C-alpha positions in Angstrom: 31.0 -15.4 3.5 30.8 -12.8 6.2 27.5 -11.4 7.6 27.9 -8.0 6.0 28.2 -9.5 2.6 25.1 -11.6 3.1 23.1 -8.7 4.3 24.2 -6.5 1.3 23.4 -9.4 -1.0 19.9 -9.8 0.4 19.1 -6.1 0.3 20.5 -6.0 -3.3 18.1 -8.8 -4.3 15.2 -6.9 -2.8 15.4 -4.4 -5.6 14.9 -7.1 -8.2 11.7 -8.4 -6.6 8.3 -6.8 -7.5 6.7 -4.7 -4.8 3.1 -5.4 -3.9 0.7 -3.5 -1.7 -3.0 -3.6 -0.8 -5.2 -0.5 -0.7 -7.4 -0.3 2.4 -10.6 1.6 2.2 -11.9 2.8 5.5 -15.4 4.3 5.5 -15.6 7.3 7.7 -19.3 8.1 7.2 -21.0 10.5 4.9 -19.1 13.6 4.1 -22.1 15.8 4.9 -23.0 13.9 8.1 -22.3 16.9 10.3 -23.3 19.7 7.9 -24.8 22.4 10.0 -23.1 21.4 13.3 -21.3 24.0 15.4 -17.9 25.1 14.0 -14.7 24.7 15.8 -14.0 27.8 18.0 -17.6 28.9 18.4 -18.5 30.0 21.9 -21.0 28.2 24.2 -23.2 31.2 24.0 -23.3 31.1 20.2 -24.1 27.3 20.2 -26.9 27.8 22.7 -28.3 30.8 20.7 -28.3 28.8 17.4 -29.3 25.3 18.5 -31.0 26.0 21.8 -30.7 24.1 25.0 -28.9 20.7 24.8 -30.7 17.6 25.8 -27.9 16.8 28.3 -24.8 18.7 29.6 -21.9 16.6 30.7 -19.7 18.6 33.1 -16.0 19.3 32.3 -13.3 16.9 33.2 -9.5 16.9 32.9 -7.0 19.6 32.1 -7.8 21.4 29.9 -11.4 21.0 30.9 -13.5 19.2 28.3 -17.3 19.2 28.6 -20.0 17.8 26.3 -23.4 19.0 25.2 -25.7 16.4 23.7 -28.2 17.4 20.9 -30.4 14.9 19.1 -28.2 14.6 16.0 -24.7 15.4 17.4 -22.6 15.9 20.5 -20.5 19.1 20.9 -17.2 18.9 22.8 -16.0 22.1 24.4 -12.5 23.0 25.7 -13.1 25.8 28.2 -15.9 27.8 26.6 -15.2 27.1 22.9 -16.1 24.3 20.5 -13.3 21.8 20.1 -15.3 19.3 18.0 -18.8 18.1 17.0 -19.5 14.5 16.4 -22.6 12.7 15.0 -24.5 10.8 17.6 -24.8 7.1 17.2 -28.1 5.4 17.7 -28.1 3.0 20.6 -28.1 -0.7 19.5 -30.4 -3.1 21.3 
């Protein structure tokens, strides 16, 4: 029997076998974890006016320049002068 016939036979038998799969659930945190955090596209001035001075400012690095402002509950990531993302701060583990 040639190789092509064997491959076709094996693929043909695959249709007769039952397919099984496992569903993976990956917890991403509470849906409202960042409710009230700065929205994407907001300016640095708007963030400062609404949430006040950050507890720490990490200077911009890279191209495009990405900087971070730390607040007690979240960190705001800026690209140039606008919010790129806000992420919930994790508590330090001992």
